[in-house]
N, C-alpha and C positions, 0 to 999 in steps of 0.2 A: 338364533332367530331375533333375540333382543338386539344384538349388534347391528343386524341388517335394518331393523326398524329404526333404531337410533340414527344410523347413517342416513337413511332416507329422510328422516325428520330434519336432521342437520342440513342436508342438501336442499330441502324445501325452504328452510329458514334462510339459507344463504341466497337462494334464488329470489325469494321474496324481498330481501334487503337490496339486492342488485336492481330489481325492477323498481322498487321505491326510490332508490338513489338516482336512477336514470330519469324517472319521472320528475323528481324534485329539481334536478339540474335543468331540465327542459323548462319547467315552470319558472324558475328564477330567471333564466335567460329570456323567456318571453316577457316577463314583467319588466325587466330592465329595458329590453328593446321597445316595449310599448311606451314607456316613459320617454325614451329618446325620440320616438316618432312624434309624440305630443310636443316635445321641445322643438323639433324641426318645424312643426306647424306654427308654433308661436314665433319662431325665428322668421319664418316666411312672412308673417303678419307684422313684423317689426317690433314685437314684444320681446326684447332681449332679456329683460329682467325675469319675465315669466319662463322663458326658455332656460335661463340660468338656474332658476329655482327647480325646475323639473329635472335638469341635468344633475344638480346636486342631490336631488332625491334619488335618482337612478344610481349615482355613485354610492350614496349611503346604503341603498338596498343591496348593492353588490358587496360592500364592505361588511354589512351585517351578517351575510352568509359566507364570508370568506373562510371561516373555520371549517364549515361543512364542505365547501367547494374544494378546499385544500386536501380533504380526504378522498374526494371522488374524482378529482381532476389532477392532471400533472401540475406541479407548481408553476412551471413556465407558462402553461395555458391560462391559469388563473391570474398570474402576474401580468400577462399580455393585456388582459382586459383592464386591469388597474392602471397600467401605464398609459392607456389611450384616453383616460379621462382628463388629465391636466391640459393637453393641447386643445381638447374640445372646449373646456371652460375658458381657456385663453382666447380662443377665437370669439367666444361670446362676449367677453369683456372688452374686446377690441371692436365689437359690433361688425364683425366680418362674417356675413351670412353665408357666403360661398364656401369659405374655409370651414365654418361650422358644419355645413351640410356634408362636405367631403369627409371630415373627421367622424361625423355621426354615422355615415354610411359604412365607413371602415369598421367602426366599433360594432354596429349592428350585424355586419357580415361575420365578424369574429364570433359574436354571440350565437348566430345561426350555425356556424361551423361547430362550435362546442356542443350545441344541442344535438346536431346530427351525428357527431362523432361518438356520442355516448349511446345513441339509439341502437337497438339490436338488429341492424340490417345484416343481410347475409355477408356483405363484404367486410363488415366490422367483426363478424364472428370468425370467419375463415382467416 
């Protein structure tokens, strides 16, 4: 009986950690995406310095959680997001608003995909 209870407790703990990890990945992706949306708005208004500051903040936020994300995501997925930041910043430094918007949309789509991929939808479980 003790083994059954211990096994159930362990399974509940693992389930709790999985739910927490999934929620945390989604939260990080939403925060980074939100900063990129704000940067897009600044860029559209012609404030390239403000857009660069927000983009660097988004990059720093992603880098800050890279250790956690490396344990919950595949390394290629986490690296894909990191690789998309330099061209984004380059477009801002060249004051190319259209290129920045294109790169930002690509990065935000990648973040949305990561968030959805980790969620427990029926097609992710099967």
